[in-house]
Structures are given as C-alpha cells and as structure tokens.
C-alpha positions in Angstrom: 8.9 -9.0 30.7 5.8 -7.3 29.0 5.1 -7.4 25.1 2.7 -5.1 23.8 1.0 -4.9 20.7 -0.7 -2.1 19.5 -3.7 -2.0 17.0 -6.7 0.0 15.5 -4.8 2.7 13.4 -5.7 3.9 10.5 -7.1 6.7 8.0 -9.8 8.8 9.2 -11.6 11.9 8.1 -11.6 14.9 10.5 -14.1 14.7 13.0 -14.3 10.6 12.8 -13.2 8.4 15.4 -10.6 5.5 16.1 -10.1 3.1 18.9 -6.8 2.2 19.5 -5.9 -1.0 21.2 -2.9 -2.2 23.2 -2.8 -5.8 24.3 -0.4 -6.7 27.0 1.3 -10.3 27.2 1.4 -9.6 31.0 -1.3 -9.0 33.5 -2.5 -5.3 33.5 -3.8 -5.4 36.7 -0.1 -5.8 38.2 1.1 -3.1 36.0 1.4 0.4 37.7 0.5 2.6 35.0 0.0 2.4 30.9 0.5 5.2 29.0 -0.1 6.2 25.3 2.2 8.7 23.8 2.2 10.1 19.8 4.8 11.1 17.6 4.3 13.1 14.6 6.6 13.5 11.8 9.4 16.2 12.9 8.1 16.2 16.3 9.3 14.9 19.7 7.1 12.0 21.2 4.4 13.4 23.5 2.4 12.1 26.1 -1.3 11.4 25.4 -2.9 9.7 28.3 -2.4 7.5 31.0 -4.1 5.3 33.3 -3.1 3.9 36.6 -3.7 0.7 38.4 -6.2 2.4 40.5 -7.9 4.0 37.1 -6.6 7.1 37.6 -6.5 8.9 34.3 -4.7 11.9 32.9 -4.6 13.6 29.4 -2.7 16.1 27.5 -4.5 19.3 27.2 -4.6 18.9 23.4 -6.8 16.0 23.5 -8.8 16.4 26.7 -12.8 15.7 26.1 -11.8 14.1 22.9 -9.8 11.1 23.9 -10.7 8.6 26.3 -8.3 5.9 28.0 -9.6 2.6 29.7 -8.3 -1.0 30.6 -10.0 -4.1 30.3 -8.2 -6.3 32.8 -10.0 -9.5 31.7 -8.6 -9.0 28.2 -5.3 -7.7 29.3 -5.8 -4.5 27.1 -5.7 -0.8 27.4 -7.8 1.3 25.0 -7.6 5.0 23.4 -11.0 5.9 22.1 -10.4 9.1 20.0 -13.2 11.4 18.8 -13.7 14.2 16.9 -10.3 13.8 15.1 -8.2 16.9 13.9 -5.3 16.5 11.5 -3.1 17.6 13.7 -3.5 14.2 15.8 -1.9 12.5 12.9 1.0 10.5 14.5 2.3 6.9 15.4 0.6 6.1 18.6 2.7 3.9 21.3 1.6 2.1 24.1 3.8 2.1 27.2 3.8 -0.3 30.3 5.8 0.8 33.7 6.0 -2.4 35.5 8.5 -3.0 38.7 10.4 0.2 37.6 10.9 -0.9 33.9 9.7 0.6 30.9 7.9 -1.3 28.1 6.9 -0.2 24.5 4.9 -1.3 22.0 5.7 -1.2 18.1 3.6 1.6 17.4 0.3 2.2 15.0 0.0 4.7 12.5 -3.3 6.9 12.9 -3.7 9.5 9.8 -6.2 12.3 9.7 -7.3 13.7 6.4 -9.0 17.4 6.3 
C-alpha cells in the first residue's frame, strides 16, 4: 500500500510560481513511476508530468518549459515546480504512484491562477 498526500496548492497571480509536494508513505525509490495529473472544472483529468524510478521525465506540451517534476528519495517526496503560471493552469492537481502494478492516488490540491 502507498498513501499519498499532496500539499502546496493555493491562489497565485498569473506569472507567479507554486511548488506542489506529494509525500508518500512508501519508499519512493521502489515506486516505478510517479505522476502529476490535473482536473479543471468541467474537463477530464489530464496528465501533467511524470518521473520514473530512473529519473526519466515527461511533460504535457501545455506545461513544457514551465513545470519541473523532481523527486527527493530521502524524503519520499515528489515535487512539481510550476512557474509562469497561467489562468488555464487552474485545476485540482493529483499525485499518482504506480507500484507493483497498482495505482495509488492522493486527495488532490487546488491551484487557482488569477488573471
């Protein structure tokens, strides 16, 4: 079992920055892949970024060059550094872990970007 808790969301003006954290109850070096998704009101959930156990990363086109995913294995935490935020980044952001073929989700954290 893996329990995930996101934090770091909030209200920010366009052009600002936020750093989201996803703390895992399990040892993240043993987790295959950790991902950040987001879901805006009235829209389907979309993948934002992922990082593998080998530190390979991938990003949605809409956030490339603005968001950075990273992991701190000593703290069992994955981060999403978000810069140059836009109103269209407003959404609930969810952390996901893929571990031994199972999928675990956090409860989400709200990010609101005002114009």
